[in-house]
Residue, then its C-alpha position, 0 to 999 in steps of 0.5 A: x500500500x502506498x502512502x498518501x498525503x494527509x487530507x484536510x477538511x475545512x468546515x464553514x461554520x461561521x456566519x448565520x443562515x436566515x430564511x424568509x417567505x411572504x408575498x411581494x407586490x408592486x413595491x419592493x421587499x428587501x432581504x434581509x432588512x436591514x442589510x447586514x453582513x455579506x451574503x455568501x449564498x442564497x436560494x430564492x424560489x417562486x413557489x408553484x402554488x400560485x397563479x401561473x401569471x405571477x412573476x417574481x423579479x429578483x435584483x442583486x444591484x438595488x433594483x437596477x436590473x432584474x432576473x424573472x422567476x416564474x412559479x416553480x422557478x428558483x435561483x441559487x447562487x454564491x455571489x463573489x466579492x463580498x459586496x452583496x448585502x441585500x436582495x431586492x424582490x418585486x412582483x408583477x402583481x399585488x401578491x406574488x409568493x416568494x421563499x428565500x434562504x441565505x447564508x450571511x458571512x460574519x463581517 
């Protein structure tokens, strides 16, 4: 049997996981509110149990540009640079359901 180099496992235990769900309409919802520490990862979904014409719009740049999610759609990402501290949500009608979970860094 051949010797192999030692293996190291690094665990990312620092920071906080936050979760929210609700509805958003024609006025934006900010997550988290207030902005806290950088967002390390997030998962946003537009739940399937709503009207087919509902659209959830998600912005990472304060509402300048949006990515659109249809019911049943989701977006998971690991933002780079440590600058993203808040996500903007917007609906195309009065009550668009959303669900979001994010890992926040410690600073």
